[in-house]
N, C-alpha and C positions, 0 to 999 in steps of 0.2 A: 699211648697217645692220650692226651687229656685236652678236652675242649674242642677237638676237631674230629669228626667221624672219619674212620678209615675209608668209608664208602663215599664220603663227600668230595666235591671238587676241592683242589688245593686253592686256598684263598689267602694271600698274604695279609697278616694282621699286624697291629701295632706292636712294636717292640716293648718288652717288659720295662725297659728303662723309661720310656715315655709314659707307660701305664703307672709306674711308681710316682712320676711327677704328678699325674692326675690324682692318685690317692693322697699324696701330700697336700694338694690344694684343697681336698675335701675333708682333711683331717678334722678340722674344727667342727664340721657338720656331723661327722659319723663317729667320733671318738667317745669312749665312755667318760663320763664327767670326772671320775676319780682316777683316770690314767695319769701317771706322773709325766711331766714334760720331759721331752728328750734332752738329756743334759749336754750332749755333745753335738747339737745341730749347729755346728760352726764349720764353715768351709773357708779355704784360702780366700783372702780378700783382695787380691790383686786383680782388677778387672781387665778384660780384653779391650784395652783402649785402642782407638783408631791408630793405624800405623801400618808398617810393612806386613804383608800377608804371611802369617806363620805357617800356613799350609803349604807353602812352596818349598819347605825345607825337608831334608832327610835327617832322621835321628843319627847322632854320632855313634861310633862303635862302642868303645869304652866298656870295661868290666864285663867281658863276655861270659865269664864263668859264674857270675852272680855271687861272688864270695861276700859274706857278711862284712860290711865295712867296720863293724865294731869288734870283729875278731882280731885278737891281738897280733895274729900272724898275717893279717891282711896287708895289702899294699898301701902305701901312702897315697893321698890324693895328689893329683898333678894336673897340669894344663894339657888337655887332650887336643890342642891345636886351635880351639876357638879363641876369639879375642876375649871373651868374657864367659867362660864355661861354668856350669854348675860343678859340684863335686863329681868325681868320676864314677861313683857308685849310682848316680842318677841315670838309669838306663830304662828303656821300655821293658815292662814286666816286673821291675823292682817294686816291692811293697813294704810299707812301714805300717806297723800296727801300734796303736795307742789304746790304753784302757783308762777310763776316768769316770768321774762322778759329779753330781750336783747335790750339794748339801745345804739345807736351810737350817739356821739356828744351831750350828754345830761347830765345834772346834776343828782345826785343820787335821784331817786324818787321811790315811791311805784309802784307796778305793775299796779294798776288800773289807774295810771296817764300816762301810756305809750300811745303814739299816734303817729303812722306813722314812728317813727325812728327805730323800731325794731319789735318785735312780743311777744306775751304772750302764755304760755302753762301751763297746769296742768301736773304734773308728779306724778304718783302713784306707791308706792312701796308695793308689796304684799309679805308677808312672806310665802314662799311656804313650806319650811321644815327647821327644826332645828336639827343639828347633833352635835356630840361631837367635831368636829373640825371646824365647821363653820355653817353659815346660808345661805340658798338659797333664794335669792331675785329675784322676777320678777318685772322689771320696765316697766311701760307703759306710753308713752308720748302722751298727747292729745293736739294738737295744736289748738289754737283759730284763725281761718282764718281772723276774723274781730271782732270788739267789739260787744258783744251781740249774736254772732253766736254760735251754739252748737259746742263744741270742737270735733275734729276728731282725731281718733287714728292714729298715724304715725309711731310708733316704739314700738317693744316689745323686751325685752332682759332679759336674766337671768345671774346671777353671784353668785359665792360662796364668801361670805364675812366673816370676822372674828368676833368672839363674842364681842370683846372689842369695836370696832368702827363701825361695820356694813358698812364698806366702806366709813365712814364719816357720815352715817345717824344717828348715836347715839354715846353716850359714856356711860360707866357704871358709875352709880352715885358714887360708891366708888372711881373710878379713878378721877372723878371731885373733890371729897373731898380731894384727895391726891395731887392735882395740885395747887401749890402756885401761888399767884399773883406775877407779876414782880414789881420791884420798880419803881415808877415814875421817869422819867428823868435819868434812868440808861443807860449810853451809851452802855453797853454790851448787853442790851436787846431792844435797840431802834427799831430793825427790827423784833422782835418777842415778842409781849407783851401779857400778860394774865391779864384780869381784870374781876371783878364781878360787877354786877349792875342789874337793872331792864330792861326787854325788853317788849315792848308793842306791841300787835297784836290786833287791833280793841279795844274792851273793856276789853281784858284780859291782865293782867300783870304777868310776870314770873320772878322769881329770876333766873338769867342767868350768865353763864361764857362766856367771850368774848375772842376769839383768833384772833389776828391781826398780820399778817406777811407781810413784804415788801421785794420785790426782784426787783431791777431795777425800772421800772416805773409801776409795778403791785403791787396792794394791795389786799390781801385776807382777808376776815372776815368769821369766823365760830362762831356761837352763839348756845349754848345748854342750855336747861332747867336743872337747878341744881338738882332738885329732881328726875326727871325720866331719864335724859340723852338724851331726844329727841332733834334732831337738829331743832332749831327755824328759823335759817336764814343762808344763805351762799351767798357770793358774790365774784366776781373777777372784779376788777376795774383797767383798764389800761389807762393811759393818758400821753400825752406829749404836746408839745407846739402846735401841729397841730390837734391831734385827742384825742377822749375820748370814750372809750367803757366800758360798764358795763353790766354784766350778773349776775343775782341773782335770788334766790327763797326763799319763806317764807312758814312756816308751816301753813297748812289750817285745818288739823284735823286728828284724829285717830279713827278707828273703826275696828271691826272684822266682815268681810263679812259673810252673812248668807247662802251662797251657800251650798246645802246639800251634795256635794261631798267632801268638805274640810275635810281633815283628813282621806279620803278613801285610799284604797290600790290597787295596780295592782293585777290582777288575776295571778295564776300560768301560764296560757297560755301566758299572756302578758310578764311575766318575762322570759318565755322560748324562746322568739324570740332572734335571734342574729343580725338581721338587717331587715329593711323594705325598699323596693325599689319602687319608683314611677316614672312614665313616662307619658307624655302628654303635656299639654299647660296651660299657664296662659293667660287669655284674659282680656285686659283693654278696656272698652267701654267708650269713651269720651263723655262728654256732654258740651253744650254751657254754659259758665260762663260769666255773664255780665262784659264787660270791658276787656276780655281776648280773644285771638284767640283760636278757638276750636282745640284741639289736635287730631291727627288721632287715630283711633282705633288701637290697637296693640295686636298681638298674638305672644307669645313667647314660643317656644318649650323648654321643660325642662326635664332633667333626674336627679333624686335626690336619694341619698342613705343615710339612717340613720343607721349607724353601732353602735350597743349597746356596749359601752365600759365597762359598769358596770350596774348591776341591783339590785334592792331591792324592797320590798313591797311599798316603798314611793317615790323612785327616780329611774330614768333611765338616765344614762349619754350617750349621743348620739353624735358621730362624724358625721357631716352633710356635704356631698359633693354635690354641685349643678353645673351641666353642663348646661349652658344657650345658646341656639341657637338664637342669635339676628337676627331680620329680615334685619337689616342693620348693617354693621360693623363687627368686629371680634367677635367670640364666647367668652364666659367668663366661667371660672371655679372658684368657691370660696369654701372655707372650713371653718368650724367653729364648736365649741363645744357648745352643748345646754344641759340643764338638764330638763327632762320631769317629771311631777308629776301629780297625780290625783287631787291635790289641786290647780292647775292652773285655772285661771278664765274660759277660753274656750280653753282648750288645745287639744292635740292629743287624750286624753282618759278621759272618765268618767266611774266609776265602773258600770258594768251592773246592780247590785242590786239597785243602785240609779236611773238609767235610767228607770227601770221597775216600779218605783213608781211615776214618773212624769206624770202630766196630762195637757192636752191642756188648755191654759189660765192661768196656775199657775205662779204667780210672785215669782221669786226665790231670787231676791236681788234688792234693790234700793240704789243708792249711792247719798247722798245729796250734796256731794262736787262738782260733775261734772254733776249732774242731769241725770244720766243714770239709766235705768231699765233693768234687765235681766229677760226674760219671756220665758216660753214654748209656742211657737207659733204653733206647730203642733205635733201630734202623729198619725202616719199612717203606713200602711203596703205595701210593695212591694215584691211580690213573696213569701209571708209568713214570711218575715222579718220585724220586727217592727223597725221603724225609729222615732227618736225624734229630732225635730228641735228646737233650742234654739236661741233666738235673744237678742242681746244687742243694745239698741237704746237710742239716746239722745233726747233732747227736740224737739217737733214739728216734722217736716219732715226732720230733719238733718241726721247726720251720723248714720248708722246702720251696724251691722255685724251679719251674721247668720252662725251657724254651726249645721250640722245634724250628728247624731250618730246612729250607729247600736247597738240597745239595747241588742243584744245577746253577743257581744264581747266587746263593749265599745268604739271601734275606731270611729273616725270622718270619715264620708263618703262623706261629701259635705261641701263647704264653699263659702261664697259670702260676700262682704262688699261694702259699698257705701259711697263715699266722695263727697257730693254735692258741697261744696265750692271749692274743688280742681278739680272738673269737671271730675270725673271718678268713674265708677263702676267696680269692679274686680271680676271675676269668676274663680274658679279653675276647670280645666278640666283634672285633673291628676288622674290616677288610679294606684292602687297598682299592681306591677308586681310580680306574685307568683314565 
């Protein structure tokens, strides 16, 4: 158990997801000056516009076996009964991994060829829920501090995206089939061309559709697999006589995560909450990183309210207000909308019936793309309450994050994560205000 004494009273504290949002908001104040910018801090751009409540819907069945849609032996995509469905591989628990880079002043190269001029990251998109009016995605960005180092989680975000495009992450195969190529050398389409061809990723070749648009000195490329609609490549290239910058990412894999709570539901007790209030502090404990000045330890007093705007068995929409009491400088207040789900990787809540079945040492999921493993690292009791500690850890002694849950209600009660390459360990000291 980390951050909560085994002899202390159980006090629910802020979820690691919300704590990550806090750290992100403080990044400019606490980051090393020479840390490279996160090259893939881009999330789906389809906003949750006013309209029908997506939280009233149940996810469709679809692709229960979780077969890789890019497997040549996989089933074709089809209409699963919805009037306007996404591809049938878009199901809760499905995960797409991309790997990319940001390069300044360099020619167009593959991510593994990037050195010094920018930075590389993995970005993973988890399908959290599928509703009749949209798909809820959780994006997680794992930044590679240096070549060969274990990637470290730096950003978590959720978004409601449309069925047809997934915020740019996919296209429906039928829509691809209905999109004609542009004519070569046609002056009317010179700035927006559509082509078909073969796209190569390592030893795999894909029949692909290429969208190339130009606006001023910027060229955008979006490439999709014709059969499944999965995005294979995206890039934004800006260049003039003085500078050249290139940000891009490439498909690395698809899988359905094996976490036992995926597809679970909130209990009636959880759905009955109208808000959750937290107060306390976030503590950032700095460590010495070779070649960098040691940052001072930092304690930040925080008050946070999660107001539940809409609830359902599979989704809760929460308006989050954070009041941050900075040790130096003016206080900060921020607001944002988040969607919470039992199907999130290590979110605010795991169904109690799932927690009750977990055992110490149990491996819950292994992700080959980023080399991470999620394990039950402890099951113990405090004042008669069973607590379950779950850890996500990378290769060797690199990044890890821990979340501890009260097995009786499913809420997270403790969190901690460690970013060795960035020189900080973060503990939550926030408790729920009844």
